[in-house]
C-alpha positions as CSV (number, residue, x, y, z in Angstrom):
1,X,-44.5,-107.4,131.9
2,X,-42.8,-105.5,129.2
3,X,-42.8,-108.6,127.0
4,X,-46.6,-108.9,127.3
5,X,-47.1,-105.3,126.3
6,X,-44.8,-105.8,123.3
7,X,-46.7,-108.8,122.2
8,X,-50.0,-107.0,122.6
9,X,-48.7,-104.1,120.6
10,X,-47.3,-106.3,117.8
11,X,-50.6,-108.1,117.6
12,X,-52.4,-104.8,117.0
13,X,-49.8,-103.8,114.3
14,X,-50.3,-107.0,112.3
15,X,-52.6,-106.9,109.2
16,X,-55.5,-109.3,109.5
17,X,-55.1,-111.9,106.8
18,X,-54.5,-109.4,104.0
19,X,-58.0,-108.2,104.7
20,X,-59.5,-104.9,103.8
21,X,-58.6,-103.3,107.1
22,X,-55.1,-103.2,108.7
23,X,-54.7,-102.0,112.2
24,X,-51.6,-99.9,113.1
25,X,-50.0,-99.6,116.5
26,X,-51.4,-96.1,116.9
27,X,-55.0,-97.2,116.8
28,X,-55.8,-95.8,113.3
29,X,-57.3,-98.0,110.7
30,X,-56.2,-97.9,107.0
31,X,-58.8,-99.0,104.4
32,X,-57.8,-100.6,101.1
33,X,-59.1,-99.4,97.8
34,X,-62.2,-101.4,96.6
35,X,-60.6,-101.9,93.1
36,X,-57.6,-103.6,94.9
37,X,-60.0,-105.9,96.8
38,X,-61.9,-106.8,93.7
39,X,-58.6,-107.6,91.9
40,X,-57.5,-109.8,94.8
41,X,-60.8,-111.6,94.8
42,X,-60.5,-112.3,91.1
43,X,-56.9,-113.5,91.5
44,X,-58.0,-115.9,94.2
45,X,-60.9,-117.1,92.1
46,X,-58.6,-117.8,89.2
47,X,-56.1,-119.7,91.5
48,X,-59.0,-121.7,92.9
49,X,-60.2,-122.6,89.5
50,X,-56.7,-123.8,88.4
51,X,-56.5,-125.9,91.6
52,X,-59.8,-127.5,91.0
53,X,-59.0,-128.2,87.4
54,X,-55.7,-129.8,88.5
55,X,-57.4,-132.0,91.1
56,X,-60.1,-133.0,88.6
57,X,-57.4,-134.0,86.1
58,X,-55.6,-136.1,88.7
59,X,-58.6,-138.1,89.7
60,X,-60.1,-138.5,86.2
61,X,-60.0,-142.2,85.1
62,X,-59.7,-141.0,81.4
63,X,-56.7,-138.8,82.3
64,X,-55.1,-141.6,84.2
65,X,-55.4,-144.0,81.3
66,X,-54.0,-141.3,78.9
67,X,-51.0,-140.7,81.2
68,X,-50.4,-144.4,81.5
69,X,-50.5,-144.9,77.7
70,X,-48.1,-141.9,77.2
71,X,-45.7,-143.4,79.8
72,X,-45.9,-146.9,78.3
73,X,-45.2,-145.4,74.8
74,X,-42.2,-143.6,76.2
75,X,-40.8,-146.7,77.8
76,X,-41.3,-148.9,74.7
77,X,-39.5,-146.4,72.6
78,X,-36.3,-146.9,74.6
79,X,-33.8,-149.3,72.9
80,X,-33.1,-151.4,76.0
81,X,-36.8,-152.1,76.5
82,X,-37.2,-153.0,72.8
83,X,-34.2,-155.4,73.2
84,X,-35.7,-157.0,76.3
85,X,-39.1,-157.5,74.5
86,X,-37.4,-159.2,71.6
87,X,-35.4,-161.4,74.0
88,X,-38.5,-162.5,75.9
89,X,-40.4,-163.2,72.6
90,X,-37.5,-165.3,71.3
91,X,-37.3,-167.2,74.6
92,X,-41.1,-167.9,74.6
93,X,-40.9,-169.1,71.0
94,X,-38.0,-171.4,71.8
95,X,-39.7,-172.9,74.8
96,X,-42.9,-173.4,72.8
97,X,-41.0,-175.2,70.0
98,X,-39.1,-177.3,72.5
99,X,-42.3,-178.4,74.2
100,X,-44.1,-179.2,70.9
101,X,-41.2,-181.3,69.6
102,X,-40.8,-183.0,72.9
103,X,-44.4,-184.2,72.8
104,X,-44.0,-185.5,69.3
105,X,-40.9,-187.6,70.2
106,X,-42.2,-188.9,73.5
């Protein structure tokens, strides 16, 4: 029984979602300053705008292409990737020459 009373009292003492009114255990209500509420609304609005901009950037096809190009440019600038590209080009050239000369002989 004491646990239920403690829970009920703790529920009364909890502030409601950082709202404008907070209930204390003694039944009194404390009001927040309107300037503080306006400032919190503005902060929330700015955070929401940043979140929406971030989501719009993530799903934008143009942004996805730009990020893909940047990533490809970073990968191609690595020496081991450049070496692999040269090796593949030489192998393709060798196979092409071999096939052309093989047709001429046969």
